[in-house]
N, C-alpha and C positions, 0 to 999 in steps of 0.2 A: 366483538369489537373489530372494526375494519382497520387495517393498517394504513399508514399515511401513503404508502406506495399504491394501495388499492384505491384510496380516495383520489390520488393524483391521476390514476388511470381513468377512473370514472369522469373526473373533470375534463381530462383530455378528450375523451370520447364526446362528452356533451358540448365542448367548445370547438370541436373539429369543424372545419368548413364543410358545408353540404356538398357532397359528391355522390356519384352513383355507388361508389364503394368507399365507405368511410375508412380512413387510415387512422391508426392508433397513434396518438401523440402523447408521449410520456417523457417528461424531463425530470429525471431523478437527480437528487443531490448525492454525489458520490465523493467520499474521501479516500484517497489512496495514500497509505502510509508506507514509505520506503526506507530501507536502511542506508541506501546510497542514492545520490542524485541521479535519476535516470537520464541516460543519453544513448543515442544510437551508435555507440562506438565499441560496445562489447556485449557479450551474450545476454546476461541478466539485464543490463541497462537498456539494451535494445528492446527486449521483450516488454519491460515495464513501460518504457517510453511509448511504444506503439499501442499498448493497451490504453494508456492515458490519452494519446492523440485520438484514437478511435472512439473511446467513451465520450470525449469532449464534443464530438460532432453533434450528438443529440442529448447530452446531459450536462449538468453543471458540475464540473470536476474541480475539486480542491486537492492539492498535493501537500503533504507534510513529509519532510524528508530531513535526514541528516545531511550535512554538507561539509566538505573539506574547503580550505581557503582557496583552492584553485577551481572550485566548481561554479564560479560566477556565470560563465557562458552557458553552462548546462541549465542553471536556474532561469536565466533570461529566455532560453529556448522554450522551456516549459511555460513561462508566463505568456508566450505568444498565443497559446490556445487553451490554457487553463483559466478558470475563473479566478483562482487565487493560488499562490504557491508560498508556503511557509517553510523556511529552511532553518534548521537548528544546527549551529556550529558543533562539530564533533570536537570534543575536548580531550580525547585520549592521546597521550604522547606515546612515542615508541617504547620508552622505558616503562610507562604505566601499563602498556599492552603486554609486555613481557612478564611483568609482575602478576598481572591478571591471569595470564596463561599458566604460569607456574602455580599460582594458588588454586587454580581449578583442578589440579591433580588431586588435591585433598578435599574437594568440594563435591557435593551431590549434583551441582549444576555446572554446565559447560561454560567456558570463557565467552563464547559467542552469545549464549543466552543472557549472561550478565552484561556484556558490553553493548548490547543493542537496546538497553534500557537506560534512560536518564530521567532525572526529575524534570529537566527542561522539556523533554519530549512529552512526558506525561502531562505536564502543565499546559503545554500548547494544545494537546489533544483535548483536554478538558475544556479549555477556553473556547476552542472552535466548536465543540459539541454544545456548549452552553449557549453560544450566540445563535447558532442555527443547527438544529438536529439534522443529521444526515440519514438518507434512506439506507445507504450502504456504506460500511467502512470496510475497505479491503486492505489487509495487511500483506505486504509483498514479501513475506518470509515468516515461517513459523517461529523464528527467533525473536520476532517482535510481539509474540503472543503474551509476553509478560506485561504489556501495556494494558491498562484497564479501559475498556471500550464502553461507550454509552449504551445501556441496554435497550434503548429505543431503536437503535440501528441494527440492521441485518449485518452480521459479521461474516466476512469471507476471508479465509486465510489461504493465500495462494503460494504454492511452493514450486519453484522452478525445476529443481532436479530431484524428483522422487523416483528412485530407480526401481524397476520391476525385479522381484526376487529371481525371476527366470534368467535375467541378465547375469546376475552373480553366479547362478548355478552353471550357466554356459561357460563362464570364465573359468570356474573350477575344473570343469571337464576338459577344457582346452589346455589347461596348464599341466594336467596329469599325464 
């Protein structure tokens, strides 16, 4: 059974304009799920923002993200080059965050793992996938992996800071 991405590739080749050298035209449907509204103002945000901007040049990119009340400008900037941007308001208050952090001491799961999941985000993800299946769903943090992804999509979990064990070994040697 051929995947939708392969069929899109074949259709792209068949519909490509006749030239001496045929170029490959593939427009994939990509969903980027981010724990924070991406913007080019800080490390993680810049990295995700630039991925989205570059993917948007030749693909249909949809973004699903949590947002803070002050993220309106960030969302507007994304809408300028994304097909669609869906922003789910973050509902955690400072006191709820502290209670969650404290309760994670007695839990098998971390506070971050639990705080990056919400029924609203899961519902939005299911609604988007039901309306139009995506070729690729890219989670911009392993902490979002608790979300259930449509099995028809290729899942990419992208982690910004995965440190090499050699870095830690070098730090231990330097400290001694």
